[in-house]
C-alpha positions as CSV (number, residue, x, y, z in Angstrom):
1,M,34.9,12.7,2.6
2,P,31.5,11.6,1.1
3,E,28.5,11.9,3.4
4,T,28.1,8.6,5.4
5,I,25.1,6.6,6.7
6,P,24.6,6.6,10.3
7,A,26.1,3.3,11.6
8,T,23.2,2.4,14.3
9,A,19.6,2.4,14.1
10,S,19.1,5.0,16.8
11,A,21.6,7.3,14.8
12,E,19.5,6.8,11.7
13,W,16.3,7.6,13.6
14,R,17.7,10.7,15.1
15,A,18.9,12.1,11.7
16,H,15.6,11.0,9.6
17,W,12.7,10.7,11.7
18,T,11.1,13.7,10.2
19,V,11.4,12.1,6.8
20,V,9.6,8.9,8.1
21,L,6.8,11.3,9.5
22,A,6.3,12.9,6.1
23,A,6.2,9.7,4.2
24,A,3.8,8.1,6.4
25,A,1.5,11.0,5.9
26,G,2.1,10.6,2.2
27,V,1.2,6.9,2.5
28,S,-2.0,7.7,4.5
29,L,-3.2,9.8,1.2
30,S,-3.1,6.7,-0.8
31,A,-5.9,5.0,1.2
32,V,-8.2,7.9,1.5
33,S,-10.3,7.2,-1.8
34,V,-10.5,3.6,-1.3
35,S,-11.1,3.4,2.5
36,S,-14.1,6.0,2.0
37,L,-15.7,4.0,-0.7
38,G,-17.6,1.5,1.7
39,V,-19.2,4.5,3.4
40,M,-20.0,6.2,0.2
41,M,-21.3,3.2,-1.8
42,E,-24.8,3.0,-0.3
43,P,-25.7,6.6,-0.9
44,L,-24.1,6.5,-4.3
45,E,-26.2,3.4,-5.2
46,Q,-29.5,5.1,-4.0
47,E,-28.9,8.4,-5.8
48,F,-27.8,7.2,-9.0
49,G,-29.1,3.7,-9.3
50,W,-25.5,2.1,-10.1
51,S,-24.6,-1.3,-9.3
52,R,-21.9,-2.4,-6.9
53,T,-19.7,-3.5,-9.7
54,Q,-19.9,-0.1,-11.5
55,I,-19.2,1.8,-8.3
56,S,-16.3,-0.4,-7.4
57,L,-14.8,-0.2,-10.8
58,G,-13.5,3.2,-9.8
59,T,-11.1,1.6,-7.3
60,S,-10.1,-0.8,-10.1
61,L,-9.4,1.8,-12.4
62,V,-6.8,3.3,-10.0
63,S,-4.9,0.0,-9.9
64,F,-5.2,-0.3,-13.6
65,M,-3.4,3.2,-13.8
66,A,-0.8,2.1,-11.3
67,F,-0.3,-1.1,-13.3
68,F,0.5,0.8,-16.5
69,L,2.3,3.9,-15.0
70,A,3.9,2.6,-11.7
71,T,7.2,1.7,-13.6
72,A,7.2,5.0,-15.5
73,A,6.6,6.7,-12.3
74,G,9.4,4.8,-10.5
75,L,11.7,6.0,-13.4
76,A,10.6,9.5,-12.9
77,I,11.3,9.3,-9.1
78,D,14.8,7.9,-10.0
79,R,15.3,10.9,-12.5
80,L,13.5,13.9,-11.0
81,G,13.7,13.0,-7.2
82,A,11.4,11.7,-4.8
83,R,10.5,15.2,-3.3
84,F,9.2,16.6,-6.5
85,V,7.3,13.6,-7.5
86,G,5.8,13.4,-3.9
87,I,4.5,16.8,-3.7
88,V,2.8,16.6,-7.1
89,A,1.3,13.3,-6.2
90,A,0.0,14.4,-2.8
91,T,-1.5,17.6,-4.2
92,L,-3.3,15.7,-7.1
93,M,-4.6,13.0,-4.6
94,C,-6.2,15.5,-2.4
95,A,-7.7,17.4,-5.3
96,G,-9.0,14.2,-6.9
97,V,-10.7,13.2,-3.7
98,A,-12.5,16.6,-3.2
99,M,-13.5,16.7,-6.8
100,M,-15.5,13.5,-6.4
101,S,-18.3,15.6,-5.0
102,A,-18.7,17.0,-8.5
103,V,-20.2,13.9,-10.0
104,A,-23.5,14.7,-11.8
105,G,-25.0,11.3,-12.3
106,E,-22.9,10.0,-15.1
107,L,-20.9,7.1,-14.8
108,W,-18.2,8.3,-17.1
109,Q,-17.7,11.3,-14.7
110,W,-17.3,8.9,-11.6
111,W,-14.8,7.0,-13.4
112,C,-12.7,10.0,-14.9
113,L,-12.3,11.2,-11.4
114,W,-11.0,7.9,-10.3
115,I,-8.5,8.0,-13.2
116,V,-7.3,11.5,-11.9
117,V,-6.9,9.7,-8.4
118,G,-5.1,6.9,-10.3
119,L,-2.5,9.3,-11.8
120,S,-1.5,10.3,-8.2
121,A,-1.8,6.5,-7.0
122,A,0.6,5.3,-9.7
123,A,3.7,6.8,-7.7
124,M,2.5,5.4,-4.4
125,P,3.9,3.9,-2.1
126,T,7.2,3.8,-4.3
127,V,7.9,7.7,-3.9
128,W,7.5,7.5,-0.2
129,L,9.7,4.5,0.3
130,T,12.4,5.6,-2.2
131,P,14.4,7.9,0.4
132,I,13.6,5.4,3.3
133,S,15.6,2.8,1.4
134,S,18.6,4.9,1.2
135,L,18.6,6.9,4.4
136,F,18.1,3.6,6.6
137,Q,20.3,0.6,6.6
138,T,20.3,-0.9,10.3
139,G,16.7,0.1,11.0
140,R,15.3,-0.1,7.7
141,G,12.6,-2.5,8.3
142,L,11.1,-0.6,11.1
143,A,11.3,2.7,9.1
144,V,9.5,1.1,6.1
145,A,6.8,-0.5,8.4
146,I,6.2,2.9,10.2
147,T,6.0,4.7,6.8
148,L,3.5,2.2,5.5
149,S,1.5,2.3,8.8
150,G,0.2,5.5,7.3
151,S,-2.3,3.6,5.2
152,G,-3.3,1.5,8.4
153,I,-4.1,5.0,9.9
154,S,-6.5,6.1,7.1
155,T,-8.1,2.7,7.2
156,S,-9.0,3.2,10.7
157,L,-9.9,6.9,10.6
158,V,-11.3,7.5,7.1
159,P,-14.4,5.4,7.5
160,I,-15.1,7.1,10.9
161,V,-14.7,10.6,9.5
162,A,-16.5,10.2,6.1
163,N,-19.4,8.6,8.1
164,H,-19.7,11.6,10.2
165,L,-19.4,14.0,7.4
166,L,-22.0,12.0,5.4
167,A,-24.4,12.3,8.3
168,E,-23.6,16.1,8.4
169,Y,-23.2,17.2,4.9
170,G,-24.1,14.3,2.6
171,W,-21.9,12.4,0.4
172,R,-20.8,15.4,-1.6
173,G,-19.9,17.4,1.4
174,A,-17.9,14.2,2.8
175,Y,-15.8,14.1,-0.4
176,I,-14.9,17.8,-0.1
177,G,-14.2,17.4,3.6
178,L,-11.9,14.4,3.2
179,G,-9.8,16.0,0.5
180,A,-9.6,19.3,2.8
181,I,-8.7,17.5,6.0
182,W,-5.8,15.3,4.5
183,A,-4.4,18.1,2.5
184,A,-4.4,20.3,5.6
185,V,-2.5,17.5,7.6
186,A,-0.4,15.9,5.0
187,L,0.8,18.5,2.7
188,P,2.5,20.8,5.2
189,L,4.5,17.7,6.5
190,I,5.5,16.6,3.0
191,L,6.5,20.3,2.0
192,L,8.5,20.8,5.3
193,F,10.3,17.5,6.0
194,F,10.1,15.0,2.9
195,R,13.3,14.8,1.1
196,G,15.2,12.3,-0.8
197,A,18.6,10.8,-0.2
198,G,20.4,12.0,-3.3
199,R,23.9,11.0,-4.3
200,P,26.7,13.2,-2.9
201,K,27.5,16.2,-5.0
202,A,31.2,17.2,-5.6
203,A,30.1,20.9,-5.6
204,T,29.0,21.0,-2.0
205,Q,32.3,20.5,-0.6
206,A,35.8,21.2,-2.2
207,T,37.3,18.2,-0.7
208,Q,34.6,15.8,-1.5
209,E,35.2,12.8,-4.0
210,P,33.2,12.4,-7.2
211,S,29.8,11.1,-6.7
212,A,29.4,7.3,-7.1
213,P,26.3,5.4,-7.9
214,L,24.1,4.0,-5.0
215,P,24.7,0.3,-4.3
216,G,22.6,-2.3,-6.0
217,L,21.3,-3.6,-9.2
218,T,20.7,-1.5,-12.3
219,A,17.3,-1.5,-13.7
220,R,18.4,-3.8,-16.6
221,E,19.9,-6.3,-14.1
222,G,16.9,-6.3,-11.8
223,F,14.6,-7.0,-14.8
224,A,16.9,-9.9,-15.8
225,S,16.8,-11.6,-12.4
226,P,14.4,-14.4,-11.5
227,K,13.9,-13.1,-8.1
228,F,12.1,-10.0,-9.4
229,Y,9.5,-12.2,-11.1
230,K,9.1,-14.4,-8.1
231,L,8.6,-11.4,-5.8
232,A,6.1,-9.8,-8.3
233,L,4.0,-13.0,-8.7
234,A,4.0,-13.5,-4.9
235,A,2.9,-9.9,-4.3
236,F,0.3,-10.3,-7.0
237,L,-1.4,-13.4,-5.5
238,S,-1.3,-12.5,-2.0
239,M,-2.6,-8.9,-2.7
240,S,-5.5,-9.9,-5.1
241,A,-6.8,-12.6,-2.7
242,G,-6.6,-10.4,0.4
243,V,-7.9,-7.2,-1.0
244,A,-10.8,-9.0,-2.6
245,L,-12.0,-9.8,0.9
246,I,-10.8,-6.7,2.8
247,L,-12.1,-4.1,0.4
248,N,-15.7,-5.9,0.5
249,L,-15.2,-6.8,4.2
250,V,-18.6,-5.5,5.6
251,P,-20.5,-7.0,2.6
252,V,-18.8,-10.2,3.1
253,L,-19.2,-10.4,6.9
254,R,-23.2,-9.6,6.3
255,F,-23.1,-12.4,3.7
256,T,-21.9,-14.8,6.2
257,G,-24.9,-13.9,8.6
258,L,-23.7,-11.1,10.8
259,T,-25.9,-8.0,11.4
260,P,-24.9,-4.5,9.9
261,A,-23.8,-3.3,13.3
262,T,-21.7,-6.4,14.2
263,A,-20.3,-6.5,10.7
264,A,-19.2,-2.8,10.9
265,A,-17.7,-3.3,14.6
266,V,-15.8,-6.5,13.4
267,A,-14.5,-4.7,10.3
268,G,-13.0,-1.8,12.5
269,V,-10.6,-4.4,13.9
270,I,-8.7,-4.4,10.8
271,G,-7.1,-1.1,11.1
272,V,-5.6,-1.4,14.6
273,A,-4.5,-5.0,13.8
274,T,-2.9,-3.7,10.6
275,I,-0.8,-1.0,12.2
276,T,0.2,-3.5,15.0
277,G,1.2,-6.0,12.3
278,R,3.2,-3.5,10.4
279,I,5.3,-2.1,13.3
280,A,5.8,-5.7,14.8
281,G,6.7,-6.9,11.2
282,G,9.2,-4.0,10.7
283,W,10.9,-4.7,14.0
284,L,11.3,-8.3,13.2
285,M,12.6,-7.6,9.7
286,D,15.7,-6.0,11.1
287,R,16.4,-9.3,13.0
288,M,15.2,-12.1,10.7
289,S,14.7,-13.0,7.0
290,A,11.9,-10.6,5.5
291,G,11.2,-13.7,3.2
292,T,10.2,-15.8,6.1
293,I,8.1,-13.1,7.7
294,A,6.2,-12.7,4.1
295,A,5.8,-16.3,3.8
296,L,4.4,-16.9,7.4
297,S,2.1,-13.6,6.9
298,S,0.7,-15.1,3.5
299,A,0.0,-18.4,5.1
300,G,-1.3,-17.0,8.1
301,A,-3.7,-14.7,6.3
302,I,-5.7,-18.0,5.4
303,A,-7.3,-17.8,8.7
304,L,-9.8,-15.2,7.5
305,P,-11.3,-16.9,4.8
306,A,-11.1,-20.4,6.6
307,L,-12.7,-19.0,9.7
308,L,-15.5,-17.4,7.7
309,L,-16.3,-20.6,5.8
310,L,-16.1,-22.8,8.8
311,A,-18.0,-20.8,11.2
312,P,-20.4,-18.5,9.2
313,G,-22.3,-16.2,11.4
314,S,-20.1,-16.3,14.4
315,P,-18.9,-12.9,15.4
316,A,-16.1,-14.5,17.7
317,A,-14.7,-16.4,14.6
318,A,-15.0,-13.4,12.2
319,A,-13.3,-11.1,14.7
320,T,-10.6,-13.6,15.0
321,G,-10.2,-14.1,11.3
322,V,-10.1,-10.2,10.7
323,A,-7.5,-9.7,13.6
324,I,-5.3,-12.4,12.3
325,Y,-5.4,-11.1,8.8
326,G,-4.7,-7.6,9.9
327,L,-1.7,-8.7,11.8
328,M,-0.4,-10.8,8.8
329,G,-1.3,-8.4,6.3
330,G,0.4,-5.5,8.2
331,A,3.6,-7.5,8.3
332,K,3.5,-8.5,4.6
333,V,3.1,-5.4,2.9
334,P,6.2,-3.7,4.3
335,A,8.0,-7.2,3.8
336,V,7.6,-6.9,0.0
337,A,9.0,-3.3,0.0
338,Y,11.9,-4.4,2.3
339,L,12.6,-7.4,0.2
340,A,12.8,-5.2,-2.9
341,S,15.3,-2.9,-1.1
342,R,17.5,-5.9,0.1
343,H,17.4,-8.2,-3.1
344,F,17.8,-5.1,-5.7
345,G,19.4,-2.3,-3.6
346,A,19.1,1.4,-3.9
347,R,20.5,2.3,-7.2
348,A,17.2,1.8,-9.2
349,F,14.8,1.1,-6.3
350,G,12.1,3.4,-7.7
351,T,12.0,1.9,-11.0
352,L,12.2,-1.9,-9.9
353,Y,9.8,-1.4,-6.9
354,G,7.6,0.6,-9.1
355,A,7.6,-2.4,-11.5
356,I,6.6,-4.6,-8.6
357,N,4.1,-2.3,-7.8
358,T,2.3,-2.9,-11.1
359,A,1.8,-6.4,-9.9
360,I,0.3,-5.2,-6.8
361,A,-1.8,-2.7,-8.4
362,L,-3.1,-5.4,-10.8
363,G,-4.0,-7.7,-7.9
364,V,-5.6,-4.9,-5.9
365,G,-7.6,-3.8,-9.1
366,L,-8.7,-7.3,-10.2
367,G,-9.5,-8.8,-6.8
368,P,-12.4,-6.6,-5.7
369,L,-13.8,-6.1,-9.2
370,V,-13.9,-10.1,-9.8
371,A,-15.3,-10.5,-6.1
372,N,-18.1,-8.0,-6.8
373,Y,-18.7,-9.5,-10.4
374,V,-19.0,-13.1,-8.8
375,Y,-21.3,-11.7,-6.2
376,D,-23.7,-9.9,-8.8
377,L,-23.7,-13.2,-10.8
378,T,-24.2,-15.7,-7.9
379,K,-25.2,-13.6,-4.8
380,S,-22.5,-15.4,-3.0
381,Y,-19.0,-14.6,-1.8
382,T,-18.3,-18.3,-1.0
383,P,-16.4,-18.7,-4.3
384,V,-14.2,-15.8,-3.6
385,M,-13.2,-17.1,0.0
386,W,-12.2,-20.4,-1.5
387,T,-10.1,-19.0,-4.1
388,A,-8.2,-17.1,-1.6
389,V,-6.7,-20.0,0.3
390,P,-4.6,-21.5,-2.6
391,F,-3.8,-18.0,-3.9
392,L,-2.3,-17.2,-0.3
393,A,-0.7,-20.5,-0.1
394,I,1.2,-20.4,-3.3
395,A,2.5,-16.8,-2.7
396,A,3.9,-18.1,0.7
397,L,6.0,-20.7,-1.3
398,F,7.2,-18.0,-3.7
399,Y,8.2,-15.6,-0.8
400,L,10.4,-18.7,0.7
401,S,12.0,-19.2,-2.7
402,L,13.6,-15.9,-2.8
403,G,16.7,-17.1,-0.6
404,P,19.3,-15.0,1.2
405,Y,19.9,-11.1,0.5
406,P,22.9,-10.3,-1.7
407,D,25.7,-8.3,-0.3
408,F,25.9,-5.1,-2.2
409,T,28.5,-3.6,0.1
410,K,31.2,-6.1,-1.1
411,Q,30.1,-5.2,-4.7
412,E,30.5,-1.5,-4.2
413,Q,34.0,-2.0,-2.6
414,Q,35.2,-4.2,-5.4
415,A,33.8,-1.7,-8.1
């Protein structure tokens, strides 16, 4: 008989928890370069005289690389397997972060190293989520959420570790240390435990039936579905608005009137809130519509720009807004991946979610770049905060419009 998927969430976790652990470690790699930039920006600015727009263009290049390559990376995952692509991507990411220490003062060198990081990031987080979408059915929401919590762990730990390394060894030593630390932690977990959920192979058992395709839409059917474009547009709007504020959170908080120490303390709330939101959102997704969760999360995230605009300089208002955004954003990110897995199925998940990731990458790349460009022109983040409000509201409406999940089980039985 062909291999069957465990019927209960507890059985799924007993069988595959090590895959989730390795995938979460892989996801944590994707946030190392971006999460450390806020710490490195001032010493880079002082040593080389670069503007914030020039420095932050590096993160935008990563996003633009993902925009152009994420669909191709998803296709490679479907063809070559998640394990092979994941090992290559993780190794390249650790090497790229460490190599940033070698910048000699030319902007093109800085940008080229971010392109190296971007080659790895193009496969993330699709490569880590592809096995999860096949191995987990009943407990998929929580598995996706815990996997994506890896970035929340990096968001919380990387600034602290980077700041300590910066004080001890300078920014060059800090980049080498970050690459080495994450390589020592993440790569062994990926090599030992990360594996895909391939189709059954007839050669493994004499009595096994011929392999059948995984349930879901083909890539062609997915790209022809209006739901694909609704989900991609919703993800673009919500990510571009949120990331424009979050990646510049300390400068934004200081602009509203907070002291540097207070701004840093308030910004630290985002990591814990994000992890909490992801786990809670994942638990809820196994019990209610992920479209509703994504819509409520996008609408709730409006609290951050609204509170900063209504109560500038208030530490309590800023901390409340950051905490709410962390909780809402934490639930929203896994909801997008979960919605893709439920509406499109596992057959071409790598290709279709990779394509949706191009929209996310475009938003992540353009949001901070435009925000810093606006600040360089106006010396104000106010227009950025006002723009975030309608973007988040419109995204919420698109998430609601996706409707109920299709039943691919019946489709497979009929086939």
